[in-house]
N, C-alpha and C positions, 0 to 999 in steps of 0.2 A: 297265701295267708302270711302276713307279717307278724313278728313276735309280739308287737305292741297293739295288735287288733284287740278291741275290748279290754284295754289295759286297766281300766278302772275296776272292772269285775275281777280280773286276774289278781290285781293287788288286794282287792277285798277278800279274795279266796286265801291269799297268803296271810293277811292280817288276822282273819277270823280263825284260820287254822292254828296260829300261834295262841290265840285266846282259848280255843278249844283244848289244846294240849296243856297249857298252863293251868286251866281250870281242873282238868282231870288229875294232873300232878299234885295240885294243892289238896284235892279231896283225898288222895291216898297218903299224903304226908301227915294228915291230922290223926286224931285219936280214932276216927272212924275206921282206919285201916286195921284196927284190932280184930274186927270181924268182917271187914270188907264191904259193908253194905249200909253205910249211913250211921247216924248217931243212935239209932234205936234197934234193938234186937227183936225180931218177930219170929213167928213160926213158919215163915217162908224165906228167912235169911239163908243164903247159900254160903258154902265154904269160900274162904277168901281167894283161893287159887283161880276160881272162874273169872275173876276180874283181870287176870293176865291177858284176856282177850283184848283189853284196851290198848296195850302197847302194839299189838299186831295191827289193829285198826289204824292207829296213829301212823305207823310205819307205811302202811299201804296208802293212806291219805297223803302222806308226804310225797310218795311216788306220783300220786295224782296231781299234786301241786306242780311238780316238774313237768309231768306229761301234758298239762294243759297248754304248754307253749308249742306243742307239735300240732300238725294238721289234724290227725286222727283224734288227739286229745281235745283239740278245740271243738270238733264236731260233737263229741260225747259230753264233755264237761261244760263248756261255755254255752253251747246251743241246747244240750240235753238237760242239764241240771240248772244252769243259770244262777240266779241270785238265791236260790233255795239253799245252796251249801253254806254261804255266809250266815244266813238266817239260822240254819241248823246248828252251826258252831256257837253262835251267840246264845241260843236257847240252851245248849248243852252246858255252857259255862255257867249260866244262871242256875241251872239244875244242880250242878256240882256244888255250888256255894250253898244253896238252900238245903240240899239233902244232907249235907254234913254239918249244918248249923245245929248247935245244942240249944235247948230251951223249949219254948212254947210249941205245941203241936201245930200251930199255924204254919211254921216253916215246912213241916212235912207235907201238909195239905197243899201249900203253894208249889212245892216240888212236884207233887203228883199232877197238879194242873199243868205245870210246865212240861212234864213228861208226856202228857196227852198231846200237847202242841208238837213236841218232838216226834212222837209216834205218827202224827198226821203228816208232818213235813217229810220225814224219811220214807214213809209209805208212798208219798207222791213221787219222790225221787226214784224210789225202787221200781214203781210201776212204769214210770216214764222210760227208764233204762230198759226194762224188760220188753216193753211193747214197741217203743219207737227207736231204740238205739241198741240193738243186739250187738254183741262183741264181734268185731271183724278180725281180731288177732289176739295174740297172747297178752300184749300190753293192755288192751282194752279190758280183757278178763281180769288181769292181775291188779291193775291200778284204778279201775272204775267200778266194775261189777262186783268183784270180790269184797272190797271194803264195805260197799253198801249192803251186800248180802249179810255179812257178819254184823254190821251195825243194826240192820233191820231186825235180825233174829235176836240180838242182845237187848234191843229196846223192848221187844215183846216181853222178855223176862223181867227187865227193870220196871216195866209198867206195873206188873203184879207185885214185885218186891216193894216198890214205892207206895203202891196202894195199901198194902198191909202196914207199912210204916206210918202212913197217914191216918188210917182208920182202925187198924187192928190193935190188939193188946200187946203189952211189953212182955216178951218171953222170960225176962229176968224176974218179973214181979207177979205174973199171973200164969196159972196153969191153963193148958189148952182145953177149953170147954167144948161141948158138942157143936156149937155154932162155928167156932173157930176151926174145928176139925173138918166140918162139912165144907166151909169156904176154902180151906187149904186144899182139900181133896178135889174140889171142882176146878180150882186154879191149876193144879197139877194135871188134871185131865185135859184142860184146855191147852196147856203147854205141850203135852204129848200129842194132841190132835193137830196143833199148829205145826209141830215138827214134821209130822206125817204129811200135812198139807204142803209144806215146802218141797218135799220130795216128789209127791205125786201130782200136785196141781200147780206148781210154779216152775215148770220146765226143769225139774230135777235140781233144785237149788240145795245141793248137799251141804254147802257151807252154813247157810242159815239154819238148816235142820240140825246140824251137828252142834252149833252153839246152844240151841235150846235143849238138845238131848243131854249134853254134858252139864248144863245148868241144873237139870234134874238130878244128876249124880252129885253135884255139889250141895244141893239141898238135902239129899239123902245123908251125906256125910256130916252135915252140920246139925241137922235136926235129930238129936239123940234123946231129947227129953220126952218125946211122945212117940211110942212105938208105932202107932197108927200112921202118923205123918211120915216117920222114918221109913217104914217098909212100903208105904204107898208110893213115895218118891222113887224108891228102888224099882218097883214094878213098872212104873211109867217110864223110867229111864231105860229099862231093858226093852220095852215095847218100842220106844222111839229109836233106840240104837239098832234094833233089828231092821226098822224101816230105812235107816241111814245106810246100813251095810248092804241091804238089798239094792238100794239105789246105786251104790258104788259098784257092786257086781254087775248090775244091769248096764251101767255106763261103760264098763270095760268090755262087756259082752257085745254091746252094740258097736263099739269102736272096732273090735276084732272082726265082727261080721261085716262091717263096712269095708275094712281092709281086704278081707278075703274076696268080697264081691268085686272090688276094684281090680284085684289081681286076676280074677276069672274073666273080667271084661277086657283085660289087656290083650293086645294082638300077640299071637304066637311068633310072628315074624315082624320085626320092627323095620 
């Protein structure tokens, strides 16, 4: 493989990554950074620190941009993901602009629609990598699978956060009614179930599960005006965290068991 094979796609990956990064930087430099989740406060808005997952995702994607010029990176990124990554970056830049825009509710609704497109695109990339391009080494795991796991998990959270911004009430001007509390509770339940699903039904995707789990903690910390929402988020965080910790313990146990088995199979005399 030559470095300039599929050079148009490689350049598109670089350009779209710059657009993706600048869009997220813009969204966090505006007034929306006051609470970290857009121009409207809702009863599902998380604490701002959870959005620090973005710099990690950007750093790993930067590594992916460099890694695409290697043979292994070419197989996973160019052949496995293809033009979906540039499309994903463009959609994310549009979302960042719409979600931080002040004014009419239509911006929030459009942001939710774009987030639905992002969720579909990143899910397609995520499944393609999981099914057809399993990691063959540390670099594959670190610069291809890990950023998409983090991104996919965070998009699940943002889909609900954006949905409440588009169709929910403003937490600064309205009290949480029974309908709002039920919808928030169901959303928290779904997020907790999704985190568990990442661990047990997605080949032990601890990274994606951890993002969702700590997002529940961030919601618990930020939602103090409603005790029901506040403590519900904490309970679901604890449940999801237990699933993540069990998966981590299981991963280390299986690794040690494999190591012992290999040692037992080794010849006594070499």
